[in-house]
C-alpha positions as a printed Julia matrix, in Angstrom:
96×3 Matrix{Float64}:
  0.05  -0.09  -0.06
  2.63   2.44   0.38
  4.28   2.08  -2.71
  0.95   3.64  -3.95
  1.37   6.48  -2.01
  3.97   8.08  -4.26
  6.8    8.62  -1.11
 10.58   9.13  -2.03
 12.84   6.73  -0.34
 15.52   9.17   1.34
 17.9    6.12   1.57
 18.18   5.08  -1.78
 20.4    8.1   -3.12
 20.68  10.48  -5.51
 21.57  10.57  -9.29
 24.46  12.79  -8.88
 28.11  11.43  -8.7
 30.14  10.67  -5.91
 32.64  13.74  -4.96
 35.76  12.33  -3.8
 37.61  13.56  -0.64
 40.67  15.44  -0.64
 43.61  13.99   0.73
 44.14  14.68   4.56
 47.44  16.28   5.7
 49.42  14.29   8.16
 48.72  16.58  10.73
 47.77  20.52  11.14
 51.32  22.13  12.49
 52.58  25.03  10.34
 49.02  24.99   8.43
 46.6   27.58   8.0
 42.87  26.28   8.68
 39.42  27.9    7.19
 36.81  27.79   9.49
 34.03  28.34   8.12
 30.39  29.56  10.24
 27.1   28.76   8.66
 25.71  31.49  10.65
 23.75  29.52  13.34
 23.6   30.98  16.59
 26.57  29.99  18.49
 28.57  29.07  15.41
 31.16  32.22  15.36
 31.91  31.29  19.41
 32.17  27.56  18.59
 34.27  28.11  15.51
 36.99  30.35  17.95
 37.03  27.77  20.56
 37.37  25.69  18.04
 40.58  27.45  16.77
 42.29  28.17  19.48
 42.55  24.88  20.68
 44.04  24.18  16.88
 46.34  26.61  17.25
 47.4   25.75  21.48
 47.3   21.98  21.03
 48.07  21.28  16.9
 50.42  24.1   15.85
 48.11  25.21  13.44
 49.73  28.73  12.26
 46.73  29.98  11.12
 43.09  30.35  11.36
 40.71  32.08   9.13
 37.45  32.67   9.61
 34.5   33.44   7.07
 30.98  33.47   7.27
 28.4   32.04   4.61
 24.96  35.04   3.47
 22.94  32.84   5.49
 22.29  29.45   6.92
 19.89  28.01   4.74
 21.76  29.18   1.89
 25.01  27.03   0.09
 28.03  29.13   0.56
 28.87  30.92  -2.52
 31.1   30.27  -4.97
 33.19  33.14  -4.46
 33.68  32.09  -0.55
 34.29  29.15  -1.54
 37.41  30.11  -3.87
 39.08  32.64  -1.36
 38.81  30.21   0.87
 40.87  27.6   -1.01
 42.89  30.52  -2.25
 43.87  31.19   1.31
 43.5   28.03   3.39
 45.32  23.95   3.35
 42.14  22.77   5.74
 38.55  24.09   5.96
 36.8   22.72   8.59
 32.57  23.43   8.48
 30.29  24.79  11.35
 26.96  23.1   12.28
 25.5   25.62  15.35
 21.98  25.17  15.79
């Protein structure tokens, strides 16, 4: 009966090709790390705390913090390109 209702199975996957993950560095010492704030509540505070910890514990040389325009929108191509030119490792926030 459920098949007659036209539901879409969210576990069935999509038609998009899988994107390969970028190579991971062996460590973060001396690296520039980009943190992408999703603009949700406490996102900036969480990322600033993570940035400080990465510098203190893992020797990250520099932390670059950028923010998306709005949490409901993807990061713009320009923002992604800017970060890609400036950082070696990127982390996206999931605040909430």
